[in-house]
C-alpha positions in Angstrom: 0.0 0.0 0.0 2.8 2.4 0.9 4.5 1.9 -2.5 1.2 2.3 -4.3 0.4 5.6 -2.6 4.0 7.0 -3.2 3.7 6.0 -6.9 0.3 7.7 -7.2 1.5 10.8 -5.5 4.4 11.0 -7.9 2.1 10.5 -10.8 0.0 13.5 -9.6 3.0 15.7 -9.0 4.2 14.9 -12.5 0.9 16.2 -13.9 0.8 19.2 -11.5 -2.3 17.7 -9.8 -1.2 19.1 -6.5 -4.5 18.9 -4.6 -4.8 15.2 -5.5 -1.2 14.6 -4.5 -1.8 16.4 -1.2 -4.8 14.4 -0.4 -3.1 11.1 -1.1 0.0 12.1 0.8 -2.0 12.9 3.9 -3.4 9.4 3.7 0.2 8.1 3.3 1.5 9.9 6.3 -1.5 8.8 8.4 -0.7 5.1 7.6 3.1 5.3 7.4 4.4 8.1 9.6 8.0 8.1 8.3 10.4 10.9 7.9 10.7 10.4 4.1 6.9 10.5 3.8 6.8 13.7 5.9 9.2 15.2 3.3 6.9 14.1 0.5 4.0 15.7 2.3 5.9 18.9 2.8 6.7 19.0 -0.9 3.0 18.8 -1.7 2.4 21.6 0.7 5.1 23.7 -0.9 3.7 23.1 -4.4 0.2 24.0 -3.1 1.5 27.4 -1.8 0.9 26.3 1.8 4.3 27.4 3.0 3.5 27.7 6.7 2.3 24.1 6.8 5.4 22.9 5.1 7.6 24.9 7.4 6.0 23.6 10.6 6.2 20.0 9.3 9.9 20.2 8.5 11.4 22.5 11.1 12.6 19.6 13.4 13.8 17.3 10.6 17.5 16.5 10.1 17.2 14.9 6.6 19.4 16.8 4.1 16.6 17.1 1.6 14.2 18.2 4.3 16.7 20.9 5.4 16.8 22.2 1.8 13.1 22.4 1.5 12.9 24.0 4.9 15.3 26.6 3.8 13.1 27.4 0.8 10.1 27.8 3.1 12.0 30.1 5.4 13.1 32.2 2.5 9.4 32.6 1.5 8.5 33.5 5.0 11.3 36.0 5.5 13.0 33.9 8.2 16.6 34.3 6.8 18.4 33.2 10.0 16.4 29.9 10.1 16.9 29.4 6.4 20.7 29.6 6.9 20.7 27.4 9.9 18.7 24.8 8.1 21.4 24.5 5.4 24.5 24.8 7.6 23.6 23.2 11.0 25.8 20.2 10.3 28.4 21.8 8.0 31.3 24.1 8.6 31.7 27.1 6.2 34.6 25.5 4.4 32.9 22.1 4.0 30.3 23.1 1.4 30.1 19.5 0.2 27.9 18.8 3.2 25.4 21.5 2.3 22.3 19.9 0.8 22.2 19.7 -3.0 25.6 21.3 -3.4 25.4 24.2 -5.9 21.7 24.8 -5.3 22.3 24.9 -1.5 25.2 27.3 -1.9 23.1 29.5 -4.2 20.4 29.7 -1.5 23.1 30.6 1.1 24.2 33.4 -1.2 20.7 34.8 -1.5 20.4 34.7 2.3 23.7 36.5 2.8 22.8 39.2 0.2 19.4 39.9 1.8 21.2 40.2 5.2 23.7 42.7 3.7 26.7 40.4 4.0 27.8 41.1 0.5 31.3 39.6 0.6 30.0 36.3 1.9 27.2 36.4 -0.7 29.7 36.8 -3.5 31.7 33.9 -2.2 28.7 31.7 -1.9 27.5 32.5 -5.5 31.1 31.9 -6.8 31.2 28.5 -5.1 27.8 27.6 -6.5 28.8 28.6 -10.0 32.1 26.7 -9.7 30.2 23.5 -8.8 27.6 24.0 -11.5 28.6 26.3 -14.5 25.0 26.1 -15.8 23.6 27.7 -12.7 22.7 30.9 -14.5 20.9 32.5 -11.5 24.2 32.5 -9.6 25.9 34.2 -12.5 23.2 36.9 -12.6 23.5 37.5 -8.9 27.3 38.0 -9.2 26.8 40.5 -12.0 24.2 42.4 -10.1 26.5 42.6 -7.1 29.3 44.0 -9.2 31.3 40.8 -9.3 30.9 40.1 -13.0 34.6 39.7 -13.5 34.6 36.9 -10.9 31.7 35.2 -12.6 33.3 35.3 -16.0 36.6 33.9 -14.5 34.7 31.0 -13.1 32.9 30.4 -16.5 36.1 30.6 -18.4 37.8 28.1 -16.1 34.9 25.7 -16.5 35.0 26.0 -20.2 38.7 25.3 -20.3 38.2 22.3 -18.1 35.5 20.8 -20.3 37.6 21.5 -23.4 40.5 19.6 -21.9 38.2 16.7 -21.1 37.1 16.6 -24.7 40.6 16.8 -26.1 42.1 14.2 -23.6 42.1 10.6 -24.8 39.4 8.5 -23.3 40.6 6.2 -20.4 40.2 2.5 -20.8 37.6 0.7 -18.7 38.8 -2.1 -16.4 36.9 -4.6 -18.5 38.7 -3.5 -21.6 42.1 -3.7 -19.9 41.6 -7.1 -18.4 42.4 -10.1 -20.6 39.5 -12.2 -21.8 39.1 -15.5 -20.0 37.9 -18.4 -22.1 34.3 -19.4 -21.3 33.8 -23.0 -20.4 31.3 -25.0 -22.5 27.8 -24.6 -21.2 28.7 -21.7 -18.9 26.6 -18.5 -18.9 28.4 -15.2 -19.2 28.0 -13.1 -16.1 25.2 -10.5 -16.3 26.5 -6.9 -16.3 24.5 -4.1 -14.8 23.5 -1.3 -17.1 26.3 1.4 -17.2 25.4 4.5 -15.4 27.1 8.0 -15.4 29.9 7.7 -13.0 29.4 9.4 -9.7 32.1 11.0 -7.5 32.9 9.0 -4.5 33.3 10.5 -1.0 36.8 11.5 -1.8 35.7 13.7 -4.7 37.2 11.8 -7.6 35.7 9.2 -9.9 37.3 6.1 -11.0 36.9 7.0 -14.7 39.3 9.9 -14.4 36.7 12.6 -15.2 37.0 15.9 -13.4 34.6 16.6 -10.7 33.1 19.5 -12.7 32.3 17.3 -15.7 30.9 14.5 -13.5 28.6 16.9 -11.6 27.5 18.7 -14.8 26.6 15.4 -16.6 24.3 14.3 -13.8 20.6 14.7 -14.7 18.5 17.2 -12.8 16.1 16.7 -10.0 13.5 18.8 -8.2 15.5 19.8 -5.1 18.9 20.2 -6.7 21.5 18.5 -8.8 22.6 15.0 -8.1 20.7 11.8 -8.0 18.0 11.6 -5.5 16.4 8.2 -5.3 12.9 7.2 -4.2 12.5 5.4 -0.9 9.3 3.5 -0.5 9.8 1.5 2.7 9.5 -2.2 2.2 9.2 -1.7 -1.6 13.0 -1.0 -1.8 14.6 -4.4 -2.3 18.2 -3.2 -2.3 20.0 -1.6 0.6 20.7 2.1 0.3 23.9 3.4 -1.0 25.9 5.2 1.7 26.2 8.3 -0.5 22.6 8.5 -1.4 20.4 10.8 0.7 17.3 9.1 2.1 13.9 10.6 1.5 11.0 10.3 -0.8 11.5 11.0 -4.5 11.4 14.4 -5.9 9.2 15.3 -8.9 10.6 13.1 -11.7 10.5 14.1 -15.3 9.5 12.0 -18.3 12.5 10.6 -20.1 13.6 11.0 -23.7 16.2 8.5 -24.9 16.9 5.1 -26.3 15.0 1.9 -25.8 17.2 1.0 -22.9 15.6 3.9 -20.9 12.1 3.7 -22.2 9.1 2.4 -20.3 8.3 -1.3 -20.8 5.7 -3.7 -19.3 8.2 -6.4 -18.6 9.2 -7.7 -15.2 12.0 -5.3 -14.5 10.4 -1.9 -15.1 6.8 -2.8 -15.8 3.6 -1.5 -14.3 3.0 -4.0 -11.7 0.6 -4.1 -8.9 2.4 -1.3 -7.2 2.5 1.3 -10.0 0.0 3.4 -11.9 -0.1 4.2 -15.6 2.3 7.0 -16.4 4.4 6.5 -13.3 8.1 6.8 -14.1 9.9 4.0 -12.5 13.2 4.1 -14.3 14.7 7.5 -14.9 18.3 8.4 -15.9 20.2 9.6 -12.9 18.1 7.7 -10.4 19.4 4.5 -8.8 18.0 1.7 -10.9 18.4 -0.7 -8.0 15.6 0.9 -6.0 12.1 0.3 -7.4 8.6 1.0 -6.2 7.2 -2.4 -6.9 8.0 -5.3 -9.2 5.9 -7.7 -11.2 8.1 -10.5 -10.0 8.9 -11.9 -6.6 12.2 -13.4 -5.6 12.6 -16.8 -7.0 9.5 -16.5 -9.2 9.9 -15.8 -13.0 8.1 -12.9 -14.5 5.3 -13.5 -16.9 5.0 -11.6 -20.1 2.4 -8.9 -19.3 2.7 -6.9 -22.5 -0.9 -7.4 -23.6 -2.2 -8.6 -20.2 -5.0 -6.7 -18.5 -4.3 -5.4 -15.0 -6.0 -7.2 -12.3 -7.2 -4.0 -10.6 -10.0 -3.5 -13.1 -10.6 -5.0 -16.5 -12.2 -1.7 -17.8 -10.4 1.2 -16.1 -6.8 0.2 -16.7 -7.0 -1.5 -20.1 -4.1 -0.3 -22.3 -5.4 1.8 -25.3 -4.4 0.8 -28.8 -2.2 3.9 -29.0 -0.3 2.9 -25.9 0.1 -0.7 -27.3 1.5 0.8 -30.5 3.9 2.9 -28.6 5.0 -0.1 -26.5 5.5 -2.3 -29.6 7.7 0.4 -31.2 10.0 0.5 -28.2 13.3 -1.3 -28.5 13.8 -0.1 -32.1 16.1 2.7 -31.3 13.7 5.5 -31.9 13.4 8.2 -29.2 10.2 8.2 -27.2 8.6 10.5 -24.7 6.5 9.4 -21.7 3.1 10.2 -23.0 1.6 10.7 -19.5 4.2 13.1 -18.1 5.0 14.8 -21.4 8.3 16.2 -20.2 11.3 15.0 -22.3 14.6 14.7 -20.5 17.7 15.1 -22.6 20.7 12.9 -22.2 23.7 15.0 -21.0 27.1 14.6 -22.7 30.4 16.3 -22.6 30.0 17.7 -26.1 26.6 19.2 -25.1 28.1 20.5 -21.8 30.8 22.3 -23.8 28.3 23.9 -26.2 26.0 24.9 -23.3 28.8 26.6 -21.4 29.9 28.4 -24.5 26.4 29.8 -25.0 26.2 30.8 -21.3 29.6 32.5 -21.7 28.3 34.7 -24.5 25.1 35.5 -22.6 27.1 36.1 -19.5 29.4 38.5 -21.2 26.4 40.6 -22.3 24.9 40.6 -18.8 28.2 41.5 -17.2 28.6 44.5 -19.4 25.0 45.5 -18.9 25.5 45.3 -15.1 28.4 47.8 -15.3 26.4 49.9 -17.8 28.9 49.3 -20.6 26.0 49.3 -22.9 27.7 49.3 -26.3 29.8 46.3 -25.3 26.7 44.6 -23.9 24.8 45.0 -27.2 27.8 43.9 -29.2 28.1 40.7 -27.0 24.4 39.9 -27.5 24.7 40.4 -31.3 27.3 37.6 -31.4 24.6 35.1 -30.4 23.1 32.8 -33.0 20.0 34.3 -34.6 17.7 31.8 -33.0 19.0 32.9 -29.5 19.1 36.6 -30.3 15.5 36.6 -31.5 14.1 35.5 -28.1 12.2 37.8 -25.8 14.8 37.6 -23.0 17.7 38.7 -25.2 15.7 41.4 -26.9 14.7 42.8 -23.5 18.4 42.9 -22.4 19.3 44.8 -25.6 16.3 47.2 -24.9 17.5 47.8 -21.4 21.0 48.6 -22.7 19.5 51.1 -25.1 17.4 52.6 -22.3 20.6 53.1 -20.2 22.0 54.9 -23.3 19.0 57.3 -23.2 18.1 56.1 -26.7 14.4 55.8 -25.9 13.0 55.4 -29.4 15.4 52.5 -30.1 14.6 50.9 -26.7 10.9 51.1 -27.3 11.3 49.6 -30.7 13.3 46.6 -29.3 10.8 46.1 -26.5 8.0 45.9 -29.1 9.9 43.2 -30.9 10.3 41.3 -27.7 6.6 41.5 -27.1 5.9 40.2 -30.6 8.0 37.2 -29.7 6.4 36.7 -26.3 3.1 38.7 -25.9 2.5 37.4 -22.4 5.9 38.3 -20.9 5.7 40.4 -17.7 9.3 40.6 -16.7 11.1 43.9 -17.7 7.8 45.5 -18.8 8.2 48.0 -15.9 11.3 49.3 -17.8 9.3 49.4 -21.0 6.7 51.5 -19.3 9.4 54.0 -18.1 10.6 54.2 -21.7 7.1 55.1 -22.8 6.8 57.6 -19.9 9.9 59.4 -21.2 8.6 59.4 -24.8 5.2 60.7 -23.5 3.3 57.9 -25.3 0.3 58.0 -23.1 -2.0 55.8 -25.3 0.5 53.1 -25.7 1.3 53.1 -22.0 -2.3 52.8 -21.1 -2.8 49.9 -23.5 0.3 48.2 -22.0 -0.9 48.7 -18.4 -4.3 47.1 -19.2 -2.6 44.1 -20.9 -0.3 43.6 -18.0 -3.1 43.6 -15.5 -5.0 41.2 -17.6 -2.1 38.8 -18.0 -0.9 38.7 -14.3 -2.5 41.0 -11.8 -0.4 39.4 -9.0 2.9 40.5 -10.5 4.5 43.7 -9.2 5.6 44.6 -12.7 2.0 45.0 -13.8 1.2 47.5 -11.1 4.4 49.4 -11.8 3.3 49.8 -15.4 -0.1 51.0 -14.2 1.6 53.5 -11.8 3.7 54.9 -14.6 0.6 55.4 -16.7 -1.0 57.6 -14.0 2.3 59.3 -13.3 2.3 60.5 -16.9 -1.1 62.0 -16.3 0.3 63.9 -13.3 -1.9 61.9 -10.9 0.9 61.4 -8.5 -1.1 60.3 -5.5 -2.9 57.5 -7.4 0.4 56.4 -8.9 1.9 56.2 -5.4 -1.0 53.8 -4.4 -0.3 51.6 -7.3 3.4 51.4 -6.6 2.6 50.5 -3.0 0.3 47.7 -4.3 3.3 46.4 -6.2 5.3 46.5 -3.0 2.6 44.5 -1.2 3.1 41.8 -3.7 6.9 41.8 -3.5 8.4 43.9 -0.8 11.9 43.4 -2.3 11.0 44.8 -5.7 13.6 47.5 -5.8 12.3 49.4 -8.8 8.9 49.9 -7.2 10.5 51.6 -4.2 12.4 54.0 -6.6 9.3 54.8 -8.6 7.4 55.5 -5.5 10.2 57.8 -4.4 10.0 59.7 -7.7 6.3 60.4 -7.1 6.9 61.7 -3.6 9.6 63.9 -5.0 7.2 65.3 -7.6 4.8 66.0 -4.8 7.7 67.7 -2.8 7.1 65.2 0.0 10.8 64.8 0.7 10.6 62.8 3.9 8.6 60.0 2.3 10.7 60.2 -0.8 13.9 59.7 1.3 12.3 56.7 3.0 11.5 55.1 -0.4 15.0 55.7 -1.9 16.7 54.3 1.3 14.6 51.2 1.1 15.7 50.7 -2.5 19.3 51.1 -1.6 18.9 48.7 1.4 17.6 46.0 -1.0 20.1 46.6 -3.8 23.0 49.0 -3.0 24.0 49.0 -6.7 20.6 50.5 -7.8 22.0 53.8 -9.0 18.5 55.3 -9.6 17.9 55.4 -5.9 21.2 57.1 -5.2 20.3 59.6 -7.9 16.9 60.2 -6.2 18.5 60.8 -2.9 20.8 63.4 -4.5 17.9 65.1 -6.1 16.1 65.5 -2.8 19.2 66.9 -1.1 19.8 69.3 -4.0 16.2 70.6 -3.7 16.8 71.0 0.1 20.0 73.0 -0.7 22.1 70.4 1.1 24.7 70.5 -1.6 27.4 68.5 0.0 25.1 65.6 0.6 23.8 65.9 -2.9 27.3 65.8 -4.3 28.1 62.7 -2.2 25.0 60.8 -3.5 25.6 61.8 -7.1 29.1 60.5 -6.8 27.9 57.2 -5.4 25.5 56.9 -8.3 28.3 57.7 -10.8 30.5 55.1 -9.3 27.9 52.5 -10.3 27.0 54.0 -13.7 30.0 56.2 -14.8 28.6 56.6 -18.3 25.4 58.5 -17.3 25.3 62.0 -18.8 22.4 62.9 -16.4 24.4 62.0 -13.3 27.4 63.9 -14.6 25.2 66.9 -15.2 23.6 66.9 -11.7 27.0 66.5 -10.1 28.1 69.6 -12.0 25.1 71.5 -10.8 25.9 70.5 -7.2 29.5 71.6 -7.6 28.3 74.9 -9.1 26.1 75.5 -6.0 29.1 74.8 -3.8 31.1 77.5 -5.7 33.5 75.0 -7.3 32.9 76.3 -10.8 36.0 74.8 -12.4 35.1 71.3 -11.3 31.5 71.9 -12.3 32.6 72.9 -15.8 34.7 69.8 -16.1 31.8 67.5 -15.1 29.4 69.3 -17.4 31.8 69.1 -20.3 32.1 65.3 -19.7 28.3 65.1 -19.7 28.1 66.8 -23.1 30.8 64.5 -24.5 29.0 61.4 -23.1 25.7 62.4 -24.6 25.7 65.4 -27.0 21.9 65.2 -27.2 21.5 66.0 -23.5 20.1 69.5 -23.5 20.3 69.9 -19.7 24.1 69.7 -19.8 24.6 72.6 -22.2 22.0 74.7 -20.4 23.7 74.2 -17.0 27.1 74.8 -18.6 25.9 78.1 -19.9 24.6 79.0 -16.5 28.1 78.3 -15.0 29.8 80.3 -17.7 27.4 83.2 -17.1 28.2 83.1 -13.3 31.9 83.1 -14.0 31.6 86.3 -16.1 32.0 84.7 -19.6 28.7 85.6 -21.4 30.2 85.1 -24.8 31.0 81.4 -24.3 27.6 81.1 -22.5 25.9 82.5 -25.6 27.7 79.9 -27.8 26.4 77.1 -25.7 22.8 78.4 -25.7 23.0 79.1 -29.5 23.8 75.4 -30.0 21.0 74.4 -27.6 18.5 76.6 -29.5 19.0 74.4 -32.6 18.2 71.3 -30.5 15.3 72.9 -28.6 13.8 75.6 -30.8 10.6 75.9 -28.8 12.0 76.1 -25.3 11.2 79.5 -23.6 13.9 79.3 -21.0 16.6 79.1 -23.6 15.5 82.4 -25.2 15.1 84.0 -21.8 18.6 83.1 -20.8 19.9 84.4 -24.2 18.1 87.7 -23.6 19.8 88.1 -20.2 23.2 87.4 -21.7 22.6 89.9 -24.6 21.6 92.5 -22.0 25.0 91.9 -20.2 26.7 92.5 -23.5 24.6 95.7 -23.9 22.9 94.4 -27.1 19.4 95.6 -26.1 17.9 94.9 -29.5 18.9 91.2 -29.5 17.9 91.0 -25.8 14.4 92.4 -26.6 14.1 90.0 -29.6 14.9 87.0 -27.3 12.5 88.1 -24.5 9.6 88.5 -27.0 10.5 85.1 -28.6 10.2 83.6 -25.1 6.8 85.1 -24.6 5.6 83.9 -28.0 6.4 80.3 -27.0 3.7 80.5 -24.2 5.8 79.8 -21.1 4.2 78.8 -17.8 2.2 81.4 -16.0 4.9 81.8 -13.3 7.5 82.6 -15.9 5.4 85.2 -17.9 5.7 87.8 -15.1 9.4 87.2 -14.9 9.9 87.8 -18.7 7.7 90.9 -18.7 9.7 92.3 -15.8 12.9 91.7 -17.7 11.6 93.6 -20.7 10.6 96.4 -18.4 14.0 96.6 -16.9 15.8 96.2 -20.2 17.4 99.7 -20.2 18.3 99.4 -16.5 21.8 98.2 -15.6 22.2 95.0 -13.7 23.7 96.8 -10.7 20.8 99.1 -10.4 18.3 96.3 -11.0 20.0 94.3 -8.2 19.8 97.2 -5.8 16.0 97.7 -6.6 15.4 94.0 -6.0 
């Protein structure tokens, strides 16, 4: 009965029937209260989003797989200390081999360390995880986001060289090939050999075949709770003693297999659907110990009967094999690949050639992500363009390219690339908050409104959808409503950094500086490399005339993103307010060279030149700016004041009238009219009257 229930639970988990699996697993635990069955029940709770129930079920367990799942539950509940203790209670820091699931466990430890602001330890954990598993992309991304992209690429390059060396090295001879053949006596039967499995590293960390540890670990098939082979335990149904290196516990969610006839499903005695298995249950999967079965059709000392076309004894009607299933079974053994029709999830067969190609692909993607994390946008785009066309034309890659163009302040190109990504994947939610910001800068209100309605319809429980909606209302100057929408995004994901920053921008627009500071500080607390939050803090301090603090925060933002023309410009403005005009001019000139299309940099440079008593050079900058912004009233007004300083009253009057014709804001109209009235009054007399 126990084996039957375990098999049925696995069958339900394979087909994502979590409620059915949960019901059966509760019956299993009631009848057979074993630790491995408790782990299976906790897995059902976790898949059913009942995190608290899984947590309380596992918190006193010492099973390695239970500790890993307990750590996942603690992460979901925000119990970071308990999550770390669950993974490291029986392992020293240097002995990461004892951490459950190796690379996956180290990755979780890295996430815990990052959330608790232990950045050095987090980088080391992610590096160790990537070293153990070079295909653990999430660890690579975390390293890049934390500013350790060089470390991540070094690990990937080392892994690639190691795999290449394995491919170029001559294959070692097996012991059977090296041993001389012994003549077989007449009538004797050759000894049966067990099916050859991928070699596993022993407790000493080296395999007998001579493969490196990296290649051995990477060639293992995947499992639910991490890499490595995790084998089902079904109580009395396991006929063979456990391997000492094999963790005990119920099986994780197994995937359907795709491969040769030696790994396909048969109805024979060894891997058949016997009395203890259900249709569609995967009882022999690559990477799982073939010695441990749920139930067999044969008993010890009793030969198996051919049950290929035999009805199951449970019911003659409910479990009769369909003609299609019979056709599939008859086709097995002919070398054609097959897929488990019930599970529907093919499992590729890993190889060293495939591993080398996979790492090479990850290296190219990683190079682009590394450059993007350091805001070297041109290099990032060039790296992504080296991808094969099939890879480049995916939504994920196109979104990365669009984000690089967004960082370059090339909003039209970024919007176009985001649209191409949405054509490839219309239901993608990730990165759409950046797309909405691009549309906000382009003032595309209709398109932004359409995008926000689509995102809410696709996934109203994603924080990205509510950020898109918030940007839509922000563009309409409805700041309070936008703040409520950003706060709703934070309710769904309190660690969504960009939502904190967008909320801070809205508070800044409302001149609610205290709440804005709180939002920006929360964003920096979650991700200290989020330069937008440092920029927001600098903006608030600049508005509050705390120029030294503004300079400090703008420099922090520039340290993260040194290629931002906007940050260079605001740093120059802060230095100008501090009276350090020479440094301000240097920063503003760098801003102009970085982005010649940035109008604010030239405008502020003209202001600094005017303050230093060089109106002629200031006029040159404004004249260039006039060609870029021909309908900006403030440019003509500043040109009028400079012509007045040069005592060219006719040109000054022309510029003041041009500024009025461009319909400036009401607050500026009185200022321009007053300047026209005082046109023939010297600046010294005008200052005295003021």
